[in-house]
LOTORKE-511091 format. One line per 3 residues: number of its first residue (from 1); their letters; for each residue x negated, y, z of C-alpha. Coordinates in pm, 1 decimal. Example, Ala and Ser with C-alpha at 12.3 -4.5 7.8 and 13.67 -1.06 7.14 Angstrom:
BEGIN
1	as	-1230.0/-450.0/780.0; -1367.0/-106.0/714.0
//
This chain:
BEGIN
1	mad	-6400.1/-4354.7/6948.4; -6258.3/-4186.7/6643.4; -6446.3/-4156.4/6316.9
4	yse	-6319.4/-3816.8/6273.7; -6331.5/-3482.6/6480.5; -6083.0/-3523.4/6761.7
7	rle	-6144.1/-3136.8/6834.7; -6030.3/-3050.5/6492.7; -5724.8/-3278.7/6544.6
10	dll	-5646.0/-3084.8/6861.8; -5690.9/-2760.1/6679.8; -5446.5/-2868.4/6396.9
13	dhh	-5192.7/-3004.7/6640.7; -5200.5/-2672.6/6827.3; -5143.7/-2477.7/6503.5
16	lia	-4880.9/-2714.6/6381.7; -4688.9/-2794.0/6694.4; -4374.7/-2586.1/6593.2
19	nee	-4378.5/-2712.6/6228.2; -4123.2/-2988.7/6188.7; -4191.5/-3027.1/5814.1
22	lkk	-4533.6/-3191.1/5870.9; -4583.2/-3567.0/5955.5; -4902.2/-3676.1/6095.5
25	rke	-5053.7/-4002.9/5990.1; -5377.0/-4177.3/6112.8; -5525.7/-4394.7/5838.4
28	ggg	-5865.4/-4497.7/5685.1; -6074.7/-4346.3/5960.6; -5908.7/-3999.6/5929.7
31	vgy	-5592.2/-3809.7/5999.6; -5352.6/-3666.2/5746.4; -5072.0/-3424.7/5782.4
34	lln	-4808.1/-3480.3/5505.4; -4531.9/-3264.3/5372.2; -4245.9/-3438.7/5192.5
37	gnm	-4483.0/-3730.3/5176.9; -4750.0/-3550.7/5020.0; -5101.3/-3501.5/5177.3
40	clg	-5111.9/-3132.3/5300.2; -5404.1/-3116.5/5547.7; -5639.3/-3362.9/5678.9
43	iye	-5951.9/-3451.9/5870.4; -6245.0/-3629.6/5717.3; -6525.7/-3680.0/5973.5
46	dml	-6577.5/-3322.8/6100.9; -6427.3/-3144.1/5799.9; -6086.7/-2992.0/5737.7
49	var	-5927.6/-3118.7/5417.7; -5695.0/-2870.8/5273.8; -5466.3/-2901.0/4963.8
52	ige	-5465.3/-2546.5/4829.8; -5419.3/-2592.4/4446.9; -5683.6/-2620.5/4177.5
55	sla	-5706.2/-2238.9/4099.0; -5769.8/-2132.8/4459.6; -5989.7/-2436.8/4514.3
58	ekl	-6205.2/-2341.6/4229.2; -6241.3/-1986.4/4361.1; -6343.3/-2088.8/4707.6
61	lsq	-6595.0/-2353.5/4605.2; -6847.1/-2067.2/4559.6; -6827.7/-1995.1/4940.1
64	ngv	-7066.9/-2153.3/5186.6; -6885.9/-2411.2/5388.9; -6622.0/-2496.8/5129.4
67	hry	-6683.6/-2823.3/4941.4; -6504.2/-3030.7/4655.5; -6315.3/-3312.2/4800.0
70	lpd	-6463.7/-3647.2/4667.6; -6316.9/-3944.9/4831.7; -6414.7/-4292.3/4722.4
73	kgl	-6103.0/-4322.1/4493.8; -6172.3/-4031.5/4270.3; -6163.9/-3650.4/4239.6
76	yed	-5874.6/-3440.2/4362.3; -5904.6/-3091.3/4215.2; -5648.7/-2935.4/4432.7
79	lvm	-5821.4/-3043.0/4772.3; -6115.4/-2888.6/4937.6; -6325.5/-2986.4/5245.3
82	vde	-6409.1/-2700.1/5491.0; -6693.4/-2693.6/5731.1; -6648.4/-2619.3/6102.8
85	siy	-6834.2/-2305.2/6055.5; -6528.1/-2162.5/5885.9; -6235.1/-2337.9/6056.3
88	ehs	-6360.3/-2265.9/6399.5; -6233.8/-1905.2/6350.7; -5854.1/-1938.3/6432.8
91	kal	-5758.5/-1677.8/6148.1; -5947.2/-1863.7/5886.2; -5802.9/-2194.3/6002.5
94	qkf	-5445.5/-2046.7/5987.8; -5506.5/-1910.5/5628.1; -5601.3/-2265.9/5521.2
97	idk	-5299.9/-2407.8/5702.3; -5065.1/-2146.3/5537.9; -5206.4/-2185.8/5188.7
100	sia	-5189.7/-2570.9/5214.6; -4826.6/-2558.0/5328.5; -4729.1/-2328.2/5063.3
103	ytr	-4899.5/-2515.7/4776.7; -4783.1/-2850.7/4897.2; -4416.5/-2742.7/4929.6
106	qlp	-4408.4/-2696.0/4555.8; -4499.2/-3059.0/4488.0; -4235.5/-3325.0/4406.2
109	pqn	-4154.4/-3532.5/4725.3; -4324.2/-3880.8/4778.4; -4244.0/-4183.5/4987.7
112	qnt	-4215.9/-4074.6/5341.1; -4287.7/-4380.1/5566.7; -4454.2/-4181.0/5845.3
115	dkl	-4388.9/-4076.9/6192.5; -4326.2/-3705.0/6283.4; -4607.2/-3491.0/6409.3
118	ks	-4641.3/-3547.5/6780.7; -4846.5/-3345.3/7021.4
//
């Protein structure tokens, strides 16, 4: 059994099926969706991880269900974790996806040793 929400993985795969830019990687008990080698979206336990930029992240942290991303290796100011109570709504999930892709596209490319997103 996975250490992360397979339901959220199915939701993301459904929303991202036509997006050939993103690559999916399972690692460290979670799932990451990378764009040009940069983490764009992910799943940590039952939460959506979204890379939306520092300024938007700071604004959204005041909302219930949006949390600072605090992994074991430090603080990432441009990432947030989103509760199921928010991402269960298709339009809200799509907004986080769109904002994450738009922000991550602007980042310089990283090493890309991953497999393409597969359904």
